[in-house]
C-alpha positions in Angstrom: -12.4 -18.7 3.7 -9.9 -18.1 1.3 -6.4 -17.0 2.4 -4.2 -16.1 0.1 -0.6 -17.4 -0.9 2.1 -16.9 1.6 3.1 -13.2 2.1 -0.1 -11.7 0.8 -2.3 -11.4 4.0 -2.2 -11.8 7.7 -4.1 -13.9 10.0 -4.9 -13.5 13.4 -5.3 -17.1 15.2 -6.1 -17.1 18.9 -6.4 -20.2 20.9 -6.7 -21.1 24.8 -3.5 -22.5 26.2 -5.2 -24.6 29.1 -7.4 -26.9 26.9 -7.6 -30.7 26.3 -6.6 -31.8 22.9 -10.3 -32.6 22.1 -11.4 -29.1 23.5 -8.6 -27.0 21.6 -10.1 -24.6 19.0 -8.4 -22.4 16.7 -10.1 -19.3 15.9 -9.0 -17.3 12.7 -9.4 -14.0 11.3 -7.9 -11.7 8.8 -5.9 -9.3 10.8 -8.2 -6.3 9.7 -10.6 -7.6 12.1 -8.5 -7.3 15.2 -10.4 -3.8 16.1 -14.0 -5.7 15.5 -12.9 -8.5 17.4 -11.4 -6.5 20.4 -14.4 -7.3 22.9 -14.1 -11.2 22.1 -10.3 -11.2 22.2 -10.5 -9.4 25.6 -12.9 -12.0 27.0 -10.5 -14.7 26.0 -7.5 -13.2 27.9 -6.0 -10.4 25.6 -4.4 -7.6 27.5 -3.0 -5.1 25.0 -5.1 -2.9 22.8 -6.3 -4.1 19.6 -4.8 -1.0 18.1 -1.3 -2.2 18.9 -1.9 -5.3 16.9 -2.9 -4.0 13.6 -1.7 -0.7 11.9 -2.5 -1.6 8.4 -6.1 -0.6 8.3 -6.9 3.0 7.3 -5.9 5.4 9.9 -3.7 2.8 11.6 -0.9 4.0 13.7 2.6 2.8 13.2 4.8 0.8 15.6 2.2 -2.2 16.0 2.8 -5.5 16.0 1.8 -5.8 12.2 5.0 -3.9 11.6 7.2 -6.6 13.0 5.7 -9.4 10.8 7.3 -10.1 7.7 7.0 -12.6 4.6 10.3 -13.8 3.8 11.4 -16.1 1.0 12.1 -16.2 -2.8 10.4 -13.1 -4.2 8.9 -12.8 -0.8 6.9 -15.7 -0.5 8.1 -18.4 1.6 6.9 -18.1 5.2 6.6 -15.7 8.3 9.3 -13.8 10.0 9.6 -11.3 12.8 11.9 -8.5 13.5 13.5 -9.0 16.6 15.9 -6.2 17.0 16.2 -2.5 15.8 18.9 -3.3 13.2 16.9 -5.5 10.9 17.4 -9.1 12.5 14.8 -11.5 11.5 13.8 -15.0 13.1 12.0 -17.4 11.1 11.8 -21.3 10.9 14.6 -23.2 9.6 12.7 -24.5 6.7 11.7 -21.1 5.5 15.2 -19.9 5.0 16.5 -23.6 3.7 16.4 -22.8 -0.1 18.6 -19.6 1.0 21.1 -21.8 2.7 20.9 -24.2 0.3 21.9 -21.8 -2.6 24.9 -20.4 -0.6 26.2 -24.0 0.0 28.6 -26.1 -2.1 30.0 -29.6 -1.4 33.1 -27.7 0.1 31.1 -25.1 2.3 28.0 -27.3 3.1 26.3 -24.8 5.2 23.0 -26.6 5.3 24.7 -29.9 6.7 27.2 -28.1 9.1 25.5 -24.8 10.0 26.6 -21.2 9.9 27.1 -18.2 12.2 28.5 -15.0 10.8 30.9 -13.6 13.4 30.4 -10.2 12.0 28.2 -8.5 9.8 30.7 -8.6 7.0 30.5 -12.4 7.1 26.9 -12.6 6.6 25.8 -14.6 3.6 23.7 -13.2 0.7 20.3 -14.9 0.7 20.0 -15.3 -3.1 16.5 -14.4 -4.5 15.3 -14.0 -0.9 13.2 -10.8 -0.2 11.2 -9.4 3.0 7.8 -8.0 2.5 6.2 -5.8 5.2 2.5 -5.1 4.9 1.8 -1.5 5.1 -1.7 -1.1 4.1 -5.0 -3.0 3.7 -7.9 -1.6 2.1 -11.3 -3.2 1.3 -11.9 -2.8 -2.6 -15.0 -5.1 -2.9 -17.4 -2.1 -4.3 -15.1 -2.2 -7.1 -15.7 -5.6 -8.2 -19.4 -5.3 -7.8 -20.1 -5.0 -11.7 -17.9 -8.1 -12.8 -19.2 -10.4 -10.0 -22.6 -10.0 -11.6 -21.5 -12.0 -14.5 -23.6 -15.2 -14.4 -21.2 -17.5 -16.1 -19.0 -18.9 -13.6 -15.9 -18.8 -15.9 -16.2 -15.5 -17.5 -16.7 -14.2 -13.7 -13.6 -15.6 -12.4 -11.8 -14.2 -15.5 -13.3 -10.6 -14.9 -12.8 -10.8 -11.3 -8.8 -11.9 -12.0 -8.4 -9.1 -14.4 -10.3 -6.3 -12.3 -8.1 -7.1 -9.4 -4.8 -6.8 -11.5 -6.2 -3.6 -12.7 -7.0 -2.2 -9.1 -3.5 -3.4 -7.9 -1.8 -1.8 -11.0 -3.2 1.3 -10.6 -2.5 1.3 -6.8 1.1 0.9 -7.5 1.2 3.7 -10.1 -0.1 6.2 -7.8 2.1 5.2 -4.8 5.2 4.8 -7.0 5.2 6.2 -10.7 7.4 4.3 -13.3 11.1 5.2 -12.9 10.8 6.4 -9.1 12.8 4.9 -6.3 9.7 3.8 -4.9 8.8 1.7 -7.9 10.8 -1.5 -7.1 10.2 -1.2 -3.6 6.3 -1.0 -3.5 4.1 -3.9 -4.3 0.3 -4.1 -4.4 -2.2 -7.1 -4.8 -5.7 -7.5 -4.3 -6.6 -10.8 -2.8 -10.1 -12.5 -2.1 -10.6 -12.9 1.6 -14.1 -14.4 1.7 -15.0 -16.0 -1.5 -16.7 -13.9 -4.0 -17.5 -11.6 -1.3 -14.7 -9.6 0.4 -11.6 -8.1 -1.3 -8.5 -6.4 0.1 -5.9 -4.4 -1.5 -2.7 -5.2 0.3 0.2 -2.8 -0.2 3.8 -3.9 0.7 7.1 -2.7 1.3 9.8 -4.7 -0.4 13.3 -5.1 0.7 15.6 -6.8 -1.6 19.0 -7.3 0.4 18.3 -10.2 2.9 21.4 -11.9 4.6 21.9 -15.2 6.6 23.2 -14.5 10.1 22.8 -17.8 11.8 21.5 -21.4 10.7 21.8 -24.5 12.8 23.6 -27.6 11.5 20.5 -29.7 9.6 20.8 -32.2 12.5 19.4 -29.4 14.8 17.1 -27.7 12.6 15.5 -30.7 11.4 16.2 -32.6 14.4 14.2 -36.3 14.2 14.0 -35.9 10.5 11.1 -35.0 8.3 9.1 -37.8 10.0 9.3 -36.1 13.2 7.8 -32.9 11.8 4.1 -32.1 13.1 4.6 -34.0 16.3 4.5 -32.4 19.5 6.3 -31.8 21.9 9.2 -31.0 19.3 12.7 -31.0 20.4 14.1 -29.3 17.4 16.4 -25.9 16.8 13.5 -24.9 13.9 14.9 -21.4 13.5 17.3 -19.3 11.4 18.4 -15.6 11.7 18.2 -13.3 8.9 18.9 -9.5 8.2 17.4 -7.1 6.1 19.4 -4.4 4.5 18.5 -1.1 2.8 20.3 1.7 1.3 22.0 4.1 3.5 19.2 6.8 2.9 16.6 3.9 4.2 15.3 3.2 0.9 15.0 -0.5 -0.6 18.0 -1.3 -2.7 19.5 -4.4 -4.5 22.2 -6.2 -2.6 25.3 -3.8 -2.1 28.3 -3.6 0.3 27.2 -0.2 1.2 23.9 -0.8 2.3 22.9 -0.6 6.2 20.6 -3.1 8.3 17.1 -1.9 8.0 15.5 -0.1 11.1 12.0 -1.3 11.9 9.3 0.4 13.3 8.3 -2.3 15.8 10.3 -5.5 16.8 9.5 -8.2 19.1 11.3 -9.1 22.4 11.6 -12.7 23.3 10.5 -13.6 26.6 12.9 -15.4 29.0 9.9 -17.3 30.9 7.6 -18.5 28.1 3.8 -19.0 28.6 2.1 -20.2 31.5 -0.7 -22.7 31.8 -4.0 -20.8 31.2 -2.3 -18.0 29.3 -4.1 -16.4 26.2 -2.0 -16.7 23.0 -2.4 -15.4 19.5 -0.3 -16.0 16.4 0.3 -13.7 13.8 1.4 -15.0 10.3 0.9 -15.3 6.3 -1.0 -18.5 5.7 -1.7 -20.0 2.4 -5.3 -21.1 2.8 -7.6 -22.6 5.5 -10.6 -25.4 5.5 -11.6 -24.4 9.3 -14.6 -23.3 7.3 -15.3 -25.9 4.6 -18.6 -27.8 4.4 -19.1 -31.4 5.3 -19.1 -32.2 1.7 -15.8 -30.9 1.1 -14.1 -32.3 4.5 -15.7 -35.8 3.5 -14.1 -35.6 0.0 -10.7 -34.2 1.4 -10.7 -37.1 4.0 -11.5 -40.1 1.4 -10.3 -38.6 -2.0 -8.1 -35.8 -2.2 -5.5 -36.4 1.0 -5.0 -39.8 0.2 -4.1 -38.9 -3.3 -1.7 -36.1 -2.1 -0.2 -39.0 0.3 0.2 -41.3 -2.6 1.8 -38.6 -4.9 4.0 -37.1 -2.4 5.3 -40.4 -1.0 6.4 -41.6 -4.9 8.2 -38.2 -5.3 10.1 -38.8 -2.3 10.9 -42.1 -3.0 12.3 -41.2 -6.4 14.3 -38.5 -4.8 15.8 -41.0 -2.3 16.7 -43.4 -5.3 18.6 -40.8 -7.9 19.9 -37.8 -5.6 22.5 -40.1 -3.9 25.8 -37.9 -3.7 26.0 -34.9 -1.8 26.0 -32.4 -4.9 22.6 -33.8 -5.9 21.0 -33.9 -2.5 22.0 -30.2 -2.3 20.2 -29.3 -5.4 17.1 -31.2 -4.1 17.0 -30.4 -0.8 14.3 -27.4 -0.9 12.2 -29.9 -3.1 12.6 -32.7 -0.9 11.8 -30.7 2.4 8.8 -29.4 0.8 7.4 -32.6 -0.3 8.3 -34.3 3.2 6.5 -31.5 5.0 3.3 -31.8 2.8 3.4 -35.6 3.2 3.6 -35.6 7.0 0.9 -32.9 7.0 -1.4 -34.9 4.6 -0.8 -38.2 6.7 -1.8 -36.2 9.7 -5.0 -34.7 8.6 -6.5 -38.1 8.1 -5.6 -38.9 11.4 -6.7 -35.9 13.1 -10.1 -35.7 11.4 -11.0 -39.1 12.7 -9.6 -38.3 16.2 -11.1 -35.1 16.7 -14.7 -36.3 15.0 -14.3 -33.3 12.9 -16.9 -34.4 10.2 -19.6 -35.1 12.7 -19.0 -32.0 14.4 -19.3 -29.9 11.2 -22.2 -31.7 10.1 -24.1 -30.8 13.5 -23.0 -27.3 12.8 -24.7 -27.5 9.4 -27.9 -28.6 11.0 -28.0 -25.8 13.2 -27.1 -23.4 10.5 -30.1 -24.8 8.3 -32.5 -24.2 11.2 -31.4 -20.6 11.6 -31.2 -20.2 7.7 -33.0 -22.7 5.4 -31.7 -21.5 2.4 -28.4 -22.6 3.3 -29.8 -26.2 3.0 -29.9 -25.6 -0.7 -26.5 -24.4 -1.0 -24.8 -27.1 0.9 -27.0 -29.9 -1.2 -25.5 -28.2 -4.3 -22.1 -28.5 -3.0 -22.6 -31.9 -1.8 -23.7 -32.8 -5.5 -20.5 -31.3 -6.8 -18.0 -33.1 -4.5 -20.0 -36.6 -5.2 -19.3 -36.0 -9.2 -15.8 -35.3 -8.3 -15.5 -38.9 -6.5 -16.9 -40.5 -9.8 -14.0 -38.7 -11.9 -11.1 -38.9 -9.2 -11.5 -42.4 -7.5 -10.0 -43.0 -4.2 -6.4 -43.8 -4.3 -5.4 -47.2 -3.3 
């Protein structure tokens, strides 16, 4: 299933806490499926009504958990954040806010290394280029792409679908926020593919453009253990940063200004002082990029043996070059975001290879496909065709050594 770039769609992921590592299963859906999944979620342990999770679907009410969820980063794309106060305070990961902290830092005021805390709102630092995007509505527009999806040529079809998606989004923006209006710069619409070549959803976002840094831990805490300790659990790291979103005095989105006031969200989260207990049902809300949890066995095999090893090699070489050439602090600050992103992907890619084998995912997916073919024999033809494509890719992209 295709997920969109960070900040473009919401994902609901559930997991049972009390499971062995081998038995742990993530189950992922678009947030718009929350109502339809309520019976299943309740059987897994959900206690709140599904109507209190998603307020983005047509007819959705305000004050839902989705209203507390934001996408934050350069141009609104970077990672997930959550409102945790009535005055616009946002908690997000240390690495999500890292580039804003890097840009605010100098060799004389190295907030990335030393950390930062604003003792008053006047001391908060501007998060240059950072925006907060809040998902307001999600509408299925798949029926508007039926005609262009009938084009038999794959490349032409892809281009037609792309153009139609942009056309739908632009028309929605013009309807909601005519050019020159106060809402024009505060509203963004995008059409994203949820299920490949089948389901398309129009997302409408409120765009807040005044984001400030409130607190960031020293790098030695925010990245405790270094990049090599990433994706290891339990992790004893202060991987969080506090930001605050601001708006104009009338509540409208505005460019950064001293006259702006903290944003007042319709919903914010309250931190538990006790944490989760064994056996508790948990679910996550976030803005993922994509997922391979529904990939066929041929894709998993190709990724495991060809694509991921190639990424590990590429990321490793780039990290080595940064290590060789960014030796002084000024250069290190300029390369900090790039290095962090590469190191994050390097560690994740190494872990993919380890865990695919440890969990036996390929054998599990192959067994699932055997059951699928028994239930729907026509699926066998599609799976066989996909296997041919990935085998052809192996020839054109030999295994990295």
